[in-house]
RODO-2510 file (C-alpha; in nm, 4 decimals, decimal comma):
residues 476
     n   res          X          Y          Z
     1     m    26,0893    12,3023    12,1017
     2     t    25,8669    12,1425    12,3950
     3     a    26,0934    11,8476    12,5726
     4     v    25,9182    11,5394    12,5432
     5     k    25,9222    11,3227    12,8597
     6     e    25,9158    10,9678    12,8601
     7     s    25,8711    10,7407    13,1977
     8     l    25,8345    10,4153    13,2711
     9     n    25,5886    10,2826    13,5305
    10     i    25,5639     9,9662    13,7013
    11     q    25,2223     9,8517    13,8523
    12     q    25,1384     9,5191    14,0064
    13     q    24,7604     9,4051    13,9583
    14     q    24,5729     9,0846    14,1189
    15     q    24,3413     8,9059    13,9785
    16     l    24,1388     8,6029    14,0946
    17     t    24,0344     8,3632    13,8640
    18     q    23,9287     8,0107    13,8607
    19     r    23,9824     7,7282    13,6193
    20     l    23,8496     7,4160    13,5803
    21     s    24,0375     7,0812    13,6315
    22     p    24,0529     6,8453    13,3485
    23     r    23,8693     6,6023    13,6281
    24     q    23,5881     6,9022    13,6691
    25     l    23,5452     6,9579    13,2715
    26     q    23,4871     6,5723    13,2414
    27     y    23,2357     6,5616    13,5139
    28     v    23,0496     6,8550    13,3802
    29     r    23,0490     6,6715    13,0046
    30     l    22,9083     6,3837    13,1018
    31     l    22,6531     6,5008    13,3864
    32     e    22,5382     6,6935    13,0813
    33     m    22,4565     6,3955    12,8762
    34     t    22,1649     6,1140    12,8750
    35     g    22,1629     5,8464    12,8985
    36     p    22,2398     5,6999    12,5651
    37     e    22,5847     5,9487    12,5286
    38     v    22,6893     5,8493    12,8119
    39     d    22,6823     5,4741    12,7015
    40     a    22,8458     5,5895    12,3590
    41     e    23,1094     5,7926    12,4994
    42     v    23,2078     5,4684    12,7875
    43     q    23,2057     5,2739    12,4506
    44     l    23,4132     5,5385    12,2441
    45     q    23,6758     5,5829    12,5748
    46     l    23,7646     5,2093    12,6333
    47     d    23,8014     5,1778    12,1678
    48     d    24,0560     5,4933    12,2177
    49     n    24,2388     5,4659    12,5404
    50     p    24,4105     5,1354    12,6030
    51     a    24,4355     5,2379    12,9849
    52     l    24,0904     5,1800    13,0826
    53     e    23,8744     4,8430    13,0479
    54     s    23,6019     4,6935    13,1158
    55     l    23,5801     4,4263    13,4225
    56     d    23,5019     4,0764    13,2949
    57     a    23,1295     3,9271    13,3517
    58     f    23,2428     3,7458    13,6962
    59     e    23,4241     4,0446    13,8509
    60     a    23,1743     4,3324    13,7359
    61     a    22,8743     4,1253    13,9029
    62     a    23,0979     4,1331    14,2695
    63     d    23,1683     4,4738    14,2292
    64     a    22,7998     4,5678    14,1209
    65     e    22,6947     4,3467    14,4595
    66     q    22,9858     4,5747    14,6194
    67     e    22,8963     4,8566    14,4863
    68     a    22,4834     4,8698    14,5631
    69     q    22,4754     5,0744    14,8218
    70     g    22,6471     5,3546    14,6535
    71     n    22,4142     5,3710    14,3439
    72     e    22,0623     5,3254    14,5607
    73     t    21,8973     5,4886    14,8018
    74     l    21,5817     5,4273    14,9778
    75     v    21,3524     5,7741    14,9715
    76     d    21,0149     5,7397    15,2005
    77     v    20,7601     5,8914    14,9851
    78     a    20,5010     5,8198    15,2628
    79     a    20,6337     6,0516    15,4819
    80     d    20,3577     6,1693    15,7652
    81     e    20,1102     5,9385    15,5550
    82     d    19,9581     5,6087    15,6998
    83     p    20,1141     5,3418    15,5361
    84     a    19,7318     5,1834    15,4569
    85     d    19,6484     5,4632    15,2697
    86     v    19,9487     5,4624    15,0368
    87     p    19,8596     5,3046    14,7345
    88     h    19,9935     4,9460    14,6036
    89     y    20,1970     4,9347    14,2947
    90     p    20,3367     4,5849    14,1820
    91     a    20,6893     4,5355    14,2069
    92     a    20,7322     4,4361    13,8444
    93     s    20,5281     4,7302    13,6828
    94     q    20,5713     4,6926    13,3524
    95     a    20,7100     5,0954    13,3696
    96     t    21,0118     4,9909    13,5075
    97     d    21,0872     4,6555    13,2381
    98     p    21,3516     4,8512    12,9971
    99     s    21,1963     4,5969    12,7533
   100     t    20,8698     4,8150    12,7468
   101     w    21,0666     5,1045    12,6223
   102     q    21,1498     4,9584    12,3021
   103     v    20,8966     4,7398    12,2164
   104     a    20,8933     4,8782    11,8646
   105     a    21,0495     4,6705    11,5384
   106     d    21,1632     4,8778    11,2243
   107     g    20,9072     4,9224    10,9108
   108     p    20,9568     5,0554    10,6032
   109     d    20,9626     5,4126    10,5433
   110     l    20,8057     5,6096    10,2576
   111     w    21,0249     5,6204    10,0157
   112     t    21,0137     5,2202    10,0129
   113     v    20,6461     5,2626    10,0212
   114     l    20,5505     5,4728     9,7205
   115     t    20,8557     5,2966     9,5368
   116     d    20,6854     4,9439     9,5662
   117     q    20,3885     5,0437     9,4543
   118     l    20,5676     5,2315     9,1433
   119     g    20,7272     4,9018     9,0313
   120     q    20,3674     4,7637     9,0225
   121     m    20,2435     5,0332     8,7541
   122     e    20,2747     5,0194     8,4108
   123     l    20,4845     5,2630     8,3044
   124     d    20,7156     5,3730     8,0904
   125     d    21,0942     5,4105     8,1686
   126     l    21,1117     5,8037     8,1814
   127     t    20,8145     5,8100     8,3192
   128     r    20,9142     5,5901     8,6229
   129     s    21,2694     5,7988     8,6566
   130     m    21,0195     6,0988     8,6837
   131     a    20,8141     5,9836     8,9006
   132     q    21,0710     5,8488     9,1348
   133     y    21,3057     6,1263     9,1539
   134     i    20,9704     6,3208     9,2637
   135     v    20,9040     6,0495     9,5135
   136     g    21,2330     6,1287     9,6653
   137     n    21,2011     6,5054     9,6877
   138     l    20,8735     6,4190     9,9262
   139     d    20,9413     6,5616    10,3351
   140     a    20,8851     6,3159    10,5953
   141     n    20,4909     6,4114    10,5782
   142     g    20,4416     6,3688    10,1919
   143     y    20,4244     6,6945    10,0914
   144     l    20,6199     6,8268     9,7635
   145     s    20,7658     7,1127     9,8195
   146     r    20,9880     7,1687     9,5644
   147     s    20,8516     7,3244     9,2292
   148     i    20,8156     7,1323     8,8709
   149     a    21,0582     7,3951     8,7476
   150     a    21,3345     7,3511     8,9996
   151     m    21,3684     6,9971     8,9928
   152     a    21,3074     6,9652     8,6040
   153     n    21,6260     7,1428     8,6006
   154     d    21,8002     6,9630     8,8893
   155     m    21,7036     6,6316     8,7415
   156     a    21,8835     6,7417     8,4084
   157     i    22,2079     6,8505     8,6275
   158     t    22,1698     6,5048     8,8469
   159     t    22,1015     6,2093     8,6549
   160     g    22,1132     6,3879     8,2822
   161     i    21,7515     6,3221     8,2169
   162     e    21,5599     6,5932     8,0186
   163     a    21,2284     6,6133     8,1199
   164     t    21,0197     6,9067     8,0410
   165     e    20,7873     7,0696     8,3090
   166     e    20,4349     6,9106     8,1242
   167     q    20,6258     6,5831     8,1440
   168     l    20,7346     6,6339     8,5212
   169     r    20,3375     6,7235     8,5947
   170     g    20,2102     6,4158     8,4467
   171     a    20,4215     6,2123     8,6404
   172     l    20,3662     6,3640     8,9705
   173     e    19,9912     6,2902     8,8621
   174     k    20,0782     5,9746     8,9134
   175     v    20,2445     5,9875     9,1889
   176     r    19,9562     6,1337     9,3526
   177     k    19,7616     5,8426     9,3031
   178     l    19,9574     5,6003     9,5019
   179     d    19,8280     5,5095     9,8774
   180     p    19,8684     5,6622    10,1128
   181     a    19,6269     5,9339     9,9943
   182     g    19,7549     6,3314     9,9825
   183     v    20,1239     6,2484     9,9202
   184     g    20,2246     6,4318     9,6476
   185     a    20,0139     6,7610     9,7682
   186     s    20,1999     7,0906     9,7430
   187     d    20,0157     7,2317    10,0540
   188     l    19,7475     7,0970    10,3137
   189     r    19,4357     7,2227    10,1043
   190     e    19,5501     6,9921     9,8171
   191     c    19,6267     6,7707    10,0283
   192     l    19,3063     6,7601    10,1652
   193     l    19,1591     6,7771     9,7910
   194     l    19,3564     6,4845     9,6823
   195     q    19,2022     6,2577     9,9477
   196     l    18,8455     6,3860     9,8659
   197     q    18,8501     6,2750     9,5416
   198     r    18,9269     5,9172     9,6493
   199     i    18,6096     5,8946     9,8983
   200     r    18,3226     5,7056     9,7036
   201     p    17,9820     5,6973     9,6576
   202     v    18,0004     6,0747     9,5525
   203     t    17,7245     6,2229     9,8143
   204     f    17,5787     6,5623     9,8993
   205     t    17,7902     6,6091    10,1972
   206     l    18,1165     6,5304    10,0175
   207     k    18,0233     6,7699     9,7302
   208     i    17,9574     7,0245     9,9677
   209     a    18,3455     6,9374    10,1884
   210     n    18,4780     6,9811     9,8237
   211     e    18,3291     7,3068     9,7823
   212     i    18,4890     7,4271    10,1160
   213     v    18,8151     7,2869    10,0787
   214     r    18,8545     7,4164     9,7407
   215     d    18,6808     7,7468     9,7670
   216     c    18,6492     7,8615    10,1067
   217     f    18,9234     7,7188    10,2968
   218     d    19,0320     8,0179    10,4756
   219     l    18,6858     8,0238    10,6237
   220     f    18,7277     7,6999    10,7171
   221     s    19,0486     7,7175    10,8525
   222     k    18,9440     8,0387    11,0864
   223     k    18,6241     7,8379    11,1956
   224     h    18,3687     8,1581    11,0439
   225     y    18,1252     7,8512    10,9946
   226     e    17,8491     8,1320    10,9727
   227     r    18,0211     8,3293    10,6845
   228     l    18,1115     7,9730    10,5455
   229     q    17,7314     7,9028    10,5615
   230     a    17,6283     8,1981    10,4050
   231     q    17,8814     8,2131    10,0932
   232     l    17,7948     7,8074    10,0154
   233     g    17,4360     7,9566    10,0252
   234     i    17,3426     7,6909    10,2200
   235     d    17,0204     7,7329    10,4856
   236     d    17,0867     7,3950    10,6697
   237     a    17,3453     7,4215    10,9357
   238     e    17,3496     7,0228    11,0388
   239     e    17,4567     7,0088    10,6145
   240     i    17,7491     7,2027    10,7069
   241     k    17,8534     7,0582    11,0259
   242     h    17,8028     6,7183    10,8397
   243     a    18,0662     6,8157    10,5494
   244     i    18,3487     6,9788    10,8371
   245     d    18,3438     6,6524    11,0028
   246     l    18,4023     6,4535    10,7215
   247     i    18,7024     6,6613    10,6191
   248     l    18,8054     6,6291    10,9877
   249     t    18,8767     6,2854    10,9515
   250     l    19,1240     6,3512    10,6435
   251     n    19,4739     6,2849    10,7829
   252     p    19,7132     6,6367    10,6980
   253     k    20,0129     6,3991    10,7107
   254     p    20,0104     6,1301    10,5242
   255     g    20,3580     6,0452    10,5030
   256     a    20,3819     6,0430    10,8769
   257     v    20,2626     5,7127    10,9244
   258     y    20,6046     5,6271    10,7176
   259     e    20,8489     5,8032    10,9087
   260     g    21,1581     5,6138    10,9182
   261     n    21,0468     5,3123    11,1841
   262     s    20,8424     5,2799    11,4680
   263     l    21,0502     5,3872    11,7126
   264     t    21,1351     5,7075    11,5282
   265     r    20,7601     5,7873    11,5385
   266     m    20,6692     5,6889    11,8908
   267     g    21,0228     5,8521    12,0760
   268     q    21,2499     5,6030    12,1940
   269     i    21,2845     5,7221    12,5700
   270     t    21,6039     5,5612    12,8243
   271     p    21,5170     5,6528    13,1581
   272     d    21,8392     5,7688    13,3792
   273     l    21,6900     5,6683    13,7307
   274     m    21,4542     5,3647    13,8454
   275     l    21,2004     5,4262    14,1567
   276     e    21,0448     5,0805    14,2808
   277     e    20,8566     5,0307    14,5752
   278     l    20,9514     4,7607    14,8653
   279     d    20,6970     4,8545    15,1142
   280     n    20,5256     5,0592    15,3668
   281     g    20,5355     5,3367    15,0900
   282     r    20,9147     5,3035    15,0649
   283     y    21,1082     5,2838    14,7067
   284     s    21,4573     5,2436    14,6041
   285     l    21,6297     5,5042    14,3964
   286     s    21,9059     5,3801    14,1893
   287     l    22,0523     5,4604    13,8418
   288     a    21,9263     5,2716    13,5630
   289     s    22,2499     5,2452    13,3401
   290     g    22,3571     4,9263    13,2588
   291     l    22,7274     5,0742    13,2265
   292     p    23,0222     4,8434    13,2647
   293     q    23,2215     4,8203    13,5577
   294     l    23,5509     4,9968    13,4588
   295     q    23,8717     5,0189    13,5609
   296     v    24,2317     5,0456    13,4980
   297     e    24,4341     4,7853    13,2954
   298     r    24,6324     4,6666    13,5593
   299     s    24,9548     4,7117    13,2768
   300     f    24,9014     5,0935    13,3282
   301     v    25,0077     5,0607    13,6823
   302     l    25,3472     5,2254    13,7004
   303     d    25,6027     5,1274    13,9759
   304     d    25,7050     5,4945    14,1712
   305     n    26,0365     5,3294    14,1547
   306     w    26,1183     5,2853    13,8199
   307     q    26,3763     5,5053    13,6525
   308     p    26,3437     5,5391    13,2986
   309     r    26,7113     5,4430    13,1464
   310     n    26,6678     5,6310    12,7908
   311     q    26,4879     5,8298    12,5526
   312     g    26,2333     5,5287    12,4457
   313     e    26,1533     5,4395    12,8327
   314     r    26,1056     5,8595    12,8927
   315     e    25,8816     5,8407    12,6237
   316     a    25,6575     5,5143    12,7277
   317     q    25,6097     5,6512    13,0634
   318     a    25,4754     5,9287    12,9791
   319     f    25,2278     5,8093    12,7102
   320     i    25,1454     5,5252    12,9855
   321     k    25,0918     5,7544    13,2720
   322     l    24,9039     5,9986    13,0330
   323     k    24,6598     5,7596    12,9517
   324     r    24,6513     5,6376    13,2890
   325     d    24,5586     5,9646    13,4458
   326     e    24,2790     5,9967    13,1452
   327     a    24,1226     5,6797    13,2708
   328     e    24,0813     5,7474    13,6479
   329     i    23,9528     6,1173    13,5411
   330     f    23,7101     5,9392    13,3479
   331     i    23,6236     5,6766    13,5951
   332     s    23,6212     5,9107    13,8779
   333     a    23,4056     6,1670    13,6883
   334     l    23,1252     5,8830    13,6005
   335     k    23,1089     5,7818    13,9432
   336     q    23,0492     6,1905    14,0490
   337     r    22,7956     6,1757    13,7635
   338     g    22,5787     5,8945    13,9191
   339     a    22,6140     6,0374    14,2540
   340     t    22,4844     6,3711    14,1471
   341     l    22,1820     6,2265    13,9645
   342     l    22,1341     6,0316    14,2703
   343     q    22,1365     6,3317    14,5172
   344     v    21,9190     6,5399    14,2437
   345     a    21,6373     6,2864    14,2356
   346     e    21,6186     6,1937    14,5789
   347     a    21,5539     6,5687    14,6607
   348     i    21,2870     6,5841    14,3648
   349     v    21,1336     6,2909    14,5240
   350     a    21,1048     6,4064    14,8762
   351     r    20,9392     6,7514    14,7450
   352     q    20,7033     6,5816    14,5300
   353     r    20,6124     6,2673    14,7166
   354     a    20,2292     6,3539    14,6842
   355     f    20,2777     6,3060    14,3201
   356     f    20,4442     5,9907    14,3533
   357     r    20,1900     5,8220    14,5377
   358     t    19,9075     5,9122    14,3000
   359     g    20,0899     5,9900    13,9549
   360     d    19,8267     6,2932    13,9750
   361     r    19,9860     6,5838    13,8004
   362     s    19,8093     6,8733    13,9542
   363     q    19,9305     6,7606    14,2795
   364     l    20,2842     6,8550    14,1971
   365     k    20,4158     7,1788    14,4114
   366     p    20,5920     7,4436    14,3311
   367     m    20,9530     7,3759    14,2888
   368     i    21,2353     7,5395    14,1015
   369     l    21,6218     7,4738    14,0694
   370     k    21,6738     7,7034    14,3771
   371     d    21,4657     7,4839    14,5917
   372     i    21,6790     7,1569    14,4496
   373     a    22,0130     7,3492    14,5559
   374     a    21,8561     7,4194    14,9095
   375     d    21,8343     7,0707    14,9954
   376     t    22,1067     6,9449    14,7989
   377     g    22,4063     7,2292    14,8440
   378     l    22,4952     7,2166    14,4643
   379     d    22,5144     7,4877    14,2424
   380     l    22,2205     7,5707    13,9859
   381     s    22,3904     7,4881    13,7137
   382     m    22,4685     7,1349    13,7949
   383     i    22,1257     7,0844    13,9167
   384     s    22,0176     7,1971    13,5009
   385     r    22,2659     6,9961    13,3637
   386     a    22,1437     6,7016    13,6009
   387     t    21,7948     6,7481    13,4997
   388     a    21,8065     6,8144    13,1206
   389     g    21,7020     6,5548    12,9186
   390     k    21,7219     6,2755    13,1992
   391     y    21,3923     6,0652    13,2976
   392     i    21,2695     5,8721    13,5883
   393     a    21,0876     5,5373    13,5758
   394     t    20,8256     5,4875    13,8309
   395     p    20,5363     5,2283    13,9068
   396     l    20,3632     5,4990    13,7434
   397     g    20,5340     5,5385    13,3987
   398     c    20,8264     5,6945    13,2413
   399     y    20,8775     6,0964    13,3417
   400     p    21,1315     6,4020    13,2600
   401     l    21,3241     6,5374    13,5455
   402     k    21,2471     6,8359    13,4060
   403     m    20,8556     6,8130    13,4279
   404     f    20,8956     6,7749    13,8385
   405     f    20,9949     7,2107    13,8026
   406     n    20,7259     7,4463    13,8241
   407     e    20,6570     7,8329    13,9290
   408     a    20,3568     7,9080    14,1662
   409     p    20,1663     8,1404    13,9716
   410     q    20,1560     8,3851    14,2331
   411     d    20,4812     8,4303    14,4566
   412     d    20,2779     8,4422    14,7732
   413     s    20,0822     8,1253    14,6405
   414     d    20,0632     7,7356    14,7351
   415     t    19,9360     7,6467    14,4165
   416     s    20,1788     7,5099    14,1056
   417     s    20,1344     7,5835    13,7348
   418     h    20,0619     7,2429    13,6561
   419     q    19,7514     7,2692    13,9636
   420     v    19,6250     7,6147    13,7005
   421     m    19,6609     7,4159    13,3959
   422     h    19,5044     7,1190    13,5269
   423     a    19,2076     7,3570    13,6144
   424     l    19,2193     7,5452    13,2576
   425     q    19,2419     7,2201    13,0882
   426     q    18,8738     7,1383    13,3227
   427     i    18,7201     7,3817    13,2366
   428     v    18,8188     7,4527    12,8367
   429     d    18,6790     7,0177    12,8605
   430     q    18,3554     7,1130    12,9906
   431     e    18,2706     7,4577    12,7726
   432     d    18,0496     7,5430    12,5136
   433     k    18,1977     7,4377    12,1940
   434     k    17,9255     7,6266    12,0033
   435     r    18,0219     7,9343    12,2180
   436     p    18,4040     7,8857    12,3623
   437     l    18,5066     8,0604    12,6158
   438     s    18,7341     8,3825    12,5820
   439     d    19,0748     8,4480    12,7703
   440     e    18,8817     8,7194    12,9696
   441     a    18,5896     8,4615    13,0434
   442     l    18,9163     8,1885    13,1400
   443     t    19,0363     8,4293    13,3823
   444     a    18,7095     8,4363    13,5371
   445     a    18,6039     8,0903    13,5848
   446     l    19,0073     8,0086    13,7354
   447     a    18,9197     8,2949    13,9555
   448     e    18,5883     8,1078    14,1077
   449     q    18,7835     7,8305    14,1333
   450     g    19,0314     8,0033    14,3863
   451     f    19,3180     8,0599    14,0998
   452     s    19,3242     8,4854    14,0602
   453     m    19,5446     8,5786    13,7877
   454     a    19,5826     8,8773    13,5324
   455     r    19,4576     8,7308    13,2105
   456     r    19,7652     8,7453    13,0302
   457     t    19,9156     8,4839    13,2869
   458     v    19,5657     8,2360    13,1450
   459     s    19,6629     8,3122    12,8067
   460     k    20,0085     8,2098    12,8744
   461     y    19,9198     7,8525    12,9965
   462     r    19,6872     7,8422    12,7344
   463     e    19,9297     7,8510    12,4921
   464     k    20,2268     7,6642    12,7072
   465     m    19,9001     7,3682    12,6733
   466     g    19,8565     7,3653    12,3057
   467     i    19,5332     7,5301    12,3562
   468     p    19,4032     7,7282    12,0665
   469     v    19,1910     8,1028    12,0877
   470     g    18,8339     8,0800    12,1741
   471     r    18,7690     8,1296    11,8228
   472     l    18,9569     7,8071    11,6769
   473     r    18,7957     7,6284    11,9469
   474     k    18,4514     7,6331    11,8085
   475     k    18,2693     7,3573    11,6400
   476     l    17,8997     7,3419    11,5123
***
């Protein structure tokens, strides 16, 4: 037999690991949040942590005055420019008035509008119930993406109403007669046809438009106008043009005008930073948030000499210490977040001073996260968090901080991507719409203006700007 040898070995291994402290974790989490999210988090902490309290109005006003130096920075965007050459912007500009960012009032949604119209129609109970069920299945644009069969099955299960598919189709026709025209369609082609059917009087142009949408929609959507004209057998290209112009006046998303309230439609923006003009080209950069002043509640400030006498007092001491520490960590992280936002924004304004003087996006210089990291000494991940979803309100408007970051098309170029896109937009705007430029032609046109780059790079910029390919930009 072969002897089995066993041995025990002891090894010593050294590892270097890094863990974030609770204070750092809270700071990173707050830095990622937008202004409204921070407001909600502050309120949540005030509700959950008895050791945290907000100062009353008089104390807050006094402390706000005292801490103004920490929450406000003077930025000279004029730099080497003559102050006389710097345009003047009114100090009370609407761009920095918070009331101008939330001016919209609530409005009715699509379901309410359509249901109100159904209430005014003479319908039997079954048809009204089916029509209301159909309206409830429309999406925000007014389209019905569900099949009649699926809705018939669901109605039987959820409402107990037994309706045939033919009855549901009849109710759907009632819905399609409601305003806005086009609701209840299953696709874009059907939506446009429903709108064309409402137009009066019936003209030759209207008849051609109906034929285009009904019989030649694929050719129309791909802008194959010559083949479209040949298939319809119409010699006069002007007649085709008039019909296409009529189709282009229709609304492809009829329900979108009632999409929730108007704040949802407008896209509410709450800036995190404010840049206000002072004098001689100098600006004041400050935090825009109206957060309350926070402090640790007095009863949670422990006497270090106090010794608990029993188990109940020891548990009370542990609870007080826990909540006090959580409150202190939250207050500290909140202040650190504000300081970081100001530091990053100051560096951005300093590098993009030409834009803040003029508001011209073509004046934006190439700038990446590494540039701001070099200016501030912050980590790249911190800068990314500090700029994600954050906005700055200026006398010229409200802008996302991410907008100011753009790479140069070439490593050895001082040209920014915004300058290239501005030049590309101008070329597209001035092209002959009957013979739009291909990507190769756009590349050559940009090269003539000093922007030398590959065709695939130009295609990338065109797609980023939402500009379709040349064939789809064609107009008769």
